[in-house]
C-alpha positions in Angstrom: -227.4 -55.5 118.6 -227.5 -51.7 118.0 -225.1 -50.2 115.6 -222.6 -47.5 116.6 -223.5 -44.7 114.3 -220.6 -42.5 115.4 -218.1 -45.2 114.6 -219.7 -45.8 111.2 -219.4 -42.0 110.5 -215.8 -42.0 111.6 -215.1 -45.1 109.4 -216.8 -43.3 106.4 -214.8 -40.1 107.1 -211.6 -42.2 107.2 -212.5 -43.9 104.0 -213.2 -40.6 102.3 -210.0 -39.2 103.6 -208.1 -42.2 102.1 -209.9 -41.7 98.8 -208.9 -38.0 98.8 -205.3 -38.8 99.6 -205.2 -41.4 96.7 -206.7 -38.8 94.4 -204.1 -36.3 95.3 -201.3 -38.8 94.6 -202.8 -39.7 91.2 -200.4 -38.9 88.4 -202.2 -36.9 85.7 -199.3 -36.3 83.3 -195.6 -36.8 82.9 -192.9 -34.8 81.3 -191.4 -36.1 78.0 -188.3 -37.4 79.9 -190.5 -39.0 82.6 -188.7 -37.2 85.4 -191.5 -34.8 86.4 -194.9 -36.2 87.4 -197.9 -33.9 87.6 -200.4 -34.6 90.4 -204.0 -33.6 90.9 -203.2 -31.1 93.7 -203.3 -27.4 92.5 -200.9 -24.9 94.0 -202.8 -21.9 95.1 -200.0 -19.7 96.4 -199.0 -18.5 93.0 -200.1 -15.1 91.7 -198.4 -14.8 88.4 -199.7 -13.0 85.3 -199.8 -15.4 82.4 -199.8 -18.7 84.4 -203.1 -20.4 83.9 -202.7 -23.1 86.5 -200.0 -24.6 88.7 -200.0 -28.2 90.1 -197.9 -30.0 92.6 -195.5 -32.4 90.9 -192.8 -34.9 91.9 -189.2 -34.9 90.8 -188.6 -38.6 90.5 -184.9 -38.2 90.3 -184.3 -36.1 93.4 -187.4 -37.3 95.3 -188.7 -33.8 96.1 -191.9 -31.9 95.3 -191.9 -29.2 92.6 -194.4 -27.0 90.9 -195.8 -27.8 87.4 -196.8 -24.5 85.8 -198.9 -24.3 82.6 -199.2 -21.4 80.2 -202.0 -21.9 77.6 -202.0 -19.9 74.4 -205.3 -18.9 72.9 -204.4 -20.0 69.4 -201.6 -21.9 67.6 -200.9 -18.8 65.6 -200.2 -16.7 68.7 -197.8 -19.3 70.0 -195.9 -19.5 66.7 -195.5 -15.7 66.6 -193.9 -15.8 70.1 -192.1 -19.2 69.9 -188.6 -18.0 69.3 -188.8 -15.2 71.9 -190.2 -17.5 74.5 -187.4 -20.0 73.8 -184.7 -17.4 74.4 -186.3 -16.2 77.6 -186.9 -19.7 79.1 -183.4 -20.9 78.1 -181.9 -17.9 80.0 -184.2 -18.5 83.0 -182.9 -22.1 83.4 -179.4 -20.8 83.8 -180.3 -18.7 86.8 -178.5 -19.8 90.0 -179.1 -17.7 93.1 -179.9 -18.7 96.6 -182.6 -16.0 96.9 -184.4 -16.9 93.6 -186.9 -19.8 93.3 -185.1 -22.4 91.1 -186.3 -22.7 87.5 -185.7 -26.4 86.5 -187.0 -27.2 83.0 -189.5 -26.3 80.3 -191.1 -27.8 77.2 -193.8 -27.0 74.7 -196.9 -29.1 74.2 -198.2 -28.5 70.6 -200.5 -31.5 70.2 -203.1 -31.0 67.5 -206.1 -31.8 69.8 -205.4 -29.2 72.4 -204.4 -25.5 72.5 -200.6 -24.9 72.6 -199.1 -25.0 76.1 -195.7 -24.1 77.6 -195.0 -26.1 80.7 -192.2 -25.2 83.1 -191.1 -26.8 86.4 -190.1 -24.6 89.3 -189.0 -25.1 92.9 -191.8 -25.7 95.4 -192.0 -23.2 98.3 -194.0 -24.9 101.0 -193.4 -22.2 103.6 -195.9 -19.6 102.2 -195.7 -16.1 100.9 -194.5 -12.9 102.6 -198.0 -11.5 102.4 -199.3 -14.5 104.4 -196.5 -14.0 107.0 -197.2 -10.3 107.4 -200.9 -11.0 107.9 -200.1 -13.4 110.7 -197.8 -10.8 112.3 -200.5 -8.2 112.2 -203.1 -10.6 113.6 -200.9 -11.3 116.5 -200.4 -7.5 117.1 -196.7 -7.7 116.7 -194.2 -5.7 114.7 -191.4 -6.5 112.4 -188.0 -5.9 114.0 -185.7 -3.5 112.1 -183.0 -6.2 112.1 -185.4 -8.6 110.3 -186.5 -5.9 107.9 -182.9 -5.1 106.9 -182.1 -8.8 106.4 -185.1 -9.3 104.2 -184.5 -6.2 102.1 -180.8 -7.3 101.6 -181.8 -10.7 100.3 -184.4 -9.4 97.9 -182.0 -6.7 96.6 -179.3 -9.3 96.2 -181.6 -11.4 94.0 -182.8 -8.3 92.0 -179.2 -7.2 91.4 -178.4 -10.6 90.1 -181.3 -10.5 87.6 -180.7 -7.0 86.5 -177.0 -7.6 85.8 -177.8 -10.4 83.3 -177.1 -9.6 79.7 -179.7 -8.7 78.6 -181.2 -7.7 82.0 -184.0 -10.0 83.3 -186.9 -7.9 84.6 -189.1 -9.7 87.2 -192.1 -7.6 86.4 -194.3 -9.1 89.0 -192.6 -8.4 92.4 -195.2 -8.4 95.2 -195.5 -9.8 98.7 -197.4 -12.7 97.0 -194.4 -13.6 94.9 -191.8 -13.3 97.7 -191.5 -16.4 99.9 -190.1 -16.7 103.4 -188.9 -19.8 105.1 -188.8 -20.6 108.8 -185.1 -19.9 109.0 -185.5 -16.4 107.6 -184.4 -17.2 104.0 -186.1 -15.1 101.4 -186.7 -16.2 97.9 -188.4 -14.3 95.1 -190.3 -16.4 92.7 -192.5 -16.3 89.6 -189.9 -14.9 87.2 -192.2 -15.5 84.3 -191.0 -14.1 80.9 -192.8 -10.9 79.9 -193.2 -12.5 76.4 -196.0 -14.7 77.7 -197.9 -12.1 79.8 -200.0 -10.6 77.0 -200.5 -13.6 74.9 -202.2 -16.2 77.1 -205.8 -17.1 78.0 -206.1 -15.8 81.5 -203.9 -12.6 81.7 -205.8 -9.9 83.6 -204.8 -7.1 85.9 -205.3 -7.7 89.6 -206.7 -4.6 91.2 -205.3 -5.3 94.6 -201.8 -5.3 93.1 -202.0 -2.2 91.0 -200.1 -0.2 93.6 -197.0 -2.3 92.9 -196.9 -1.0 89.3 -194.7 2.0 88.7 -196.4 5.1 87.2 -194.2 5.1 84.1 -195.2 1.5 83.3 -198.8 2.3 83.7 -198.5 5.1 81.1 -196.7 2.9 78.5 -196.6 -0.9 78.9 -193.7 -1.0 76.4 -191.5 0.7 78.9 -190.4 -2.3 81.0 -187.1 -1.5 82.7 -185.3 -2.5 85.9 -186.8 0.6 87.5 -190.2 -1.2 87.5 -188.8 -3.8 89.8 -187.2 -1.2 92.1 -190.5 0.6 92.5 -192.3 -2.7 93.3 -189.5 -3.5 95.8 -190.0 -0.2 97.5 -193.7 -0.9 98.0 -192.8 -4.4 99.4 -190.3 -2.8 101.7 -192.9 -0.3 102.9 -195.4 -3.1 103.6 -192.8 -5.1 105.5 -192.2 -2.0 107.7 -195.9 -1.0 108.4 -197.4 -4.5 107.8 -200.3 -3.0 105.7 -200.9 0.2 103.8 -204.2 1.7 104.9 -206.8 2.6 102.3 -209.7 5.0 102.5 -213.1 3.3 103.1 -214.1 0.3 101.0 -211.9 1.2 98.2 -209.3 -1.6 97.9 -207.1 0.3 95.5 -204.1 1.8 97.3 -203.5 5.4 96.1 -200.3 7.3 95.9 -201.6 9.4 98.9 -201.9 6.3 101.0 -198.4 5.2 100.1 -197.0 8.7 101.1 -199.0 8.6 104.4 -197.5 5.2 105.2 -194.0 6.4 104.5 -194.6 9.3 106.9 -195.5 6.9 109.7 -192.0 5.4 109.7 -190.0 6.7 112.6 -186.5 6.1 111.1 -185.6 8.9 108.7 -183.1 6.7 106.9 -185.9 4.1 106.3 -188.1 6.9 105.0 -185.4 8.1 102.6 -184.7 4.6 101.4 -188.3 3.9 100.4 -188.8 7.3 98.9 -185.8 6.7 96.6 -187.4 3.4 95.5 -190.8 4.9 94.7 -189.4 8.2 93.3 -189.2 9.3 89.7 -187.7 6.7 87.4 -185.0 9.1 86.3 -183.6 9.3 89.8 -184.5 5.8 91.0 -181.4 3.9 92.2 -180.3 0.4 91.0 -180.6 -2.6 93.3 -176.8 -2.6 93.8 -176.9 1.1 94.8 -179.7 0.5 97.3 -177.5 -2.2 99.0 -175.1 0.6 99.9 -177.8 2.9 101.3 -177.1 3.9 104.9 -180.1 2.1 106.3 -178.8 -1.3 105.0 -175.1 -1.1 104.5 -172.8 -2.3 107.3 -169.2 -3.4 107.4 -169.2 -7.2 107.4 -168.1 -8.8 110.7 -165.1 -11.0 110.8 -167.5 -13.8 111.9 -169.5 -13.5 108.7 -166.4 -13.3 106.5 -165.0 -16.4 108.1 -168.3 -18.2 107.7 -168.4 -17.4 104.0 -164.7 -18.5 103.6 -165.5 -21.8 105.3 -168.6 -22.4 103.2 -166.7 -21.8 100.0 -164.0 -24.3 101.0 -166.2 -26.7 102.9 -165.5 -29.6 100.6 -161.9 -29.4 101.5 -162.3 -28.7 105.2 -165.3 -31.0 105.9 -163.1 -34.1 106.2 -160.6 -32.4 108.6 -162.7 -30.2 110.9 -164.2 -33.0 113.0 -160.8 -34.6 113.6 -159.3 -31.2 114.4 -162.0 -30.4 117.0 -161.7 -33.8 118.6 -157.9 -33.1 119.2 -158.4 -29.7 120.8 -158.9 -29.5 124.5 -161.5 -27.1 125.9 -158.7 -24.7 127.2 -157.0 -24.4 123.7 -156.7 -20.7 122.6 -158.2 -20.4 119.1 -158.1 -16.6 118.7 -156.5 -13.6 120.4 -157.2 -9.8 120.2 -154.2 -7.7 121.0 -154.7 -4.2 122.4 -152.1 -1.4 122.8 -151.5 -0.5 126.4 -154.0 -2.9 127.9 -154.5 -6.6 128.3 -155.7 -8.5 125.3 -158.6 -10.9 124.9 -158.3 -14.7 124.3 -161.0 -17.0 123.0 -160.9 -20.7 124.0 -162.6 -23.7 122.5 -164.9 -23.9 125.6 -166.2 -20.5 124.8 -167.4 -21.4 121.3 -171.1 -22.6 121.2 -170.8 -25.4 118.7 -174.5 -25.6 117.9 -174.8 -21.8 117.4 -171.9 -21.8 115.0 -173.3 -24.7 113.0 -176.7 -22.9 112.7 -175.0 -19.7 111.6 -172.9 -21.5 109.0 -175.9 -23.3 107.7 -177.8 -19.9 107.3 -174.8 -18.4 105.5 -174.7 -21.5 103.2 -178.4 -21.2 102.2 -178.2 -17.4 101.6 -179.6 -15.7 104.6 -176.5 -13.5 105.0 -175.1 -12.5 101.5 -171.9 -10.5 101.2 -173.3 -7.3 99.7 -170.2 -5.2 100.3 -168.3 -7.2 97.7 -168.9 -8.2 94.1 -172.2 -10.1 94.0 -172.6 -13.5 92.1 -172.4 -12.9 88.4 -175.1 -14.5 86.3 -174.3 -16.9 83.5 -174.0 -15.2 80.1 -177.2 -15.4 78.1 -177.4 -18.0 75.3 -177.1 -16.4 71.9 -178.3 -19.5 70.1 -180.8 -21.1 72.4 -181.6 -24.8 72.0 -185.1 -25.7 71.2 -187.4 -26.6 74.0 -188.8 -30.1 74.4 -191.9 -30.7 72.3 -194.5 -33.0 73.8 -196.4 -34.7 71.0 -198.1 -36.9 73.5 -198.4 -37.2 77.3 -195.0 -38.9 77.4 -192.7 -38.6 74.4 -190.2 -41.3 73.4 -187.7 -38.7 72.2 -184.8 -38.4 74.6 -184.2 -34.9 76.0 -180.8 -33.2 75.8 -178.5 -34.4 78.6 -177.6 -31.8 81.2 -174.0 -31.2 82.1 -173.0 -32.2 85.7 -171.6 -29.0 87.3 -170.8 -30.5 90.7 -167.3 -31.8 91.5 -166.5 -35.1 93.2 -165.0 -34.9 96.6 -165.0 -38.6 97.5 -165.2 -41.7 95.3 -165.2 -45.5 96.0 -165.0 -48.2 93.4 -166.0 -51.9 93.9 -166.3 -54.9 91.7 -168.6 -57.9 92.2 -169.0 -61.2 90.4 -172.6 -62.0 89.5 -174.3 -65.1 88.0 -172.8 -66.7 85.0 -169.4 -65.1 85.7 -170.5 -61.6 84.8 -168.7 -58.7 86.5 -170.5 -55.7 87.9 -168.7 -52.4 88.6 -170.1 -50.2 91.3 -169.1 -46.6 91.8 -170.1 -44.5 94.8 -169.5 -40.7 94.4 -169.9 -38.0 96.9 -170.5 -34.6 95.2 -169.4 -31.2 96.6 -172.9 -30.4 97.7 -172.8 -33.6 100.0 -175.2 -35.5 97.8 -174.2 -39.1 97.0 -174.5 -40.7 93.6 -174.3 -44.5 93.2 -173.6 -45.9 89.7 -173.3 -49.5 88.5 -172.9 -51.4 85.2 -171.9 -54.7 83.9 -168.3 -54.9 82.6 -167.5 -56.6 79.3 -164.3 -57.6 77.7 -164.3 -54.6 75.5 -164.8 -52.0 78.2 -161.9 -49.8 79.2 -161.5 -47.4 82.1 -161.3 -44.4 79.8 -164.3 -45.6 77.8 -166.4 -45.9 80.9 -165.3 -42.5 82.2 -166.1 -40.9 78.8 -169.6 -42.3 79.0 -170.1 -40.9 82.5 -169.2 -37.5 81.2 -171.2 -37.8 78.0 -174.4 -38.7 79.9 -174.0 -36.0 82.5 -173.1 -38.3 85.5 -169.8 -36.6 86.3 -168.1 -33.3 85.5 -165.4 -33.3 82.7 -162.8 -32.2 85.2 -163.2 -35.5 87.1 -162.8 -37.7 84.0 -159.1 -38.5 84.6 -159.5 -39.3 88.3 -162.5 -41.5 87.8 -160.8 -43.4 85.0 -157.7 -44.0 87.2 -159.9 -45.4 90.1 -161.7 -47.7 87.7 -158.4 -48.8 86.1 -157.0 -49.6 89.6 -160.0 -51.8 90.4 -159.9 -53.6 87.1 -156.2 -54.4 87.6 -156.6 -55.4 91.3 -160.2 -56.6 91.6 -159.6 -58.3 95.0 -158.1 -55.2 96.7 -160.2 -53.8 99.6 -162.3 -50.8 98.5 -161.8 -47.5 100.4 -163.1 -44.0 99.9 -160.6 -41.9 98.0 -160.7 -38.1 98.8 -160.4 -35.8 95.8 -158.8 -32.4 96.1 -161.0 -29.6 94.7 -159.2 -26.8 93.0 
């Protein structure tokens, strides 16, 4: 019987594909705490001075993909000289919390004797791709960026830069390009790769990328010691220009973008306010505005609508309203008036339930929640104060260390809790606690109850090990005490008021 060669080839291809998939899932290394697992897949969308290599990794606690970044030092002496400075920088980066900044999760040092010193840090994985890639697709499709989208992107980037620059001391991004700005399908912008400048000049692979030289402000090119917030503003101005024109044209085969090419691209812009905005960003450092001042430029600033203010108010109080809004909506008839606009001398306007597109409102609230529409006309989120006495980073003496890492403090509040008790084999009692946090994530905890265990002792342990916030200690202890006193009572979810 003749063999089917095509079928054999497909079978071989399928086998090879399975092998490749298994290789990609292979765990190469673990963090000292065991939470972060490094895979074989390299992340190629990074373009960060100082980062030697980045791998895809898994957060085993949250079940999401993250990026495992490695910085390798050329010699142990070089690492020791910079160790304290790097600790301070990384400890401050971990504290950053902003919806338009790629999250910096954890870091540790690997100073094993058989390898060169490394600093490893875990960051949020942006699967959607960089702004540069997006602009290339737009240009290929012969489309233009709408002014509305351009304004929304600029606002989000400036909101993130303002947050970084108001830290004490200010955090300078130092590597802002369209490669290090990421855009998601819903329009959310995040700036990433905030790598401490302390590592830039002391690692194995640091080199200048010629294609990105035009992002570097002139004063920084003259003296690399002069790293100020103005460096980020200049780079942002170039990014804003590229977002507007899609690509800055160069002369001939020369890939380097000259100042003349930048000025010519600015002149192509039809909107005089847009031209003035970008000129201010790339102007002399002495007159270059701050990120906060740029948010109030005429081309970006607008009085926030009542709809946007209401959405932000809802999001801030969502943990309180979430349990009531569905019931309220169910009780309202389609003809119920929910809002009125009164005019002098003419008939007013009424809005009814039937006129509110529920799906559109839900989508808008979700976009506000994730950071697409920040409130820039008000005080922006203030960064956490810098640590004056930073804790030492984890030190990996082996691929996985047995030394426990410092426990993180739970910052989320509990909005719902349910306690239950079950009798197991040999008469042992098992306490189960189901918690719903204010970010709508659930946490299920369980433990065996002994004769010496008390409600307050159990609650204290939950706080000590970072499972609950200290402000919830009393309420959790009370729920546990009630279940211990009345073990046969029916369990029900208990709402918690959030102050």
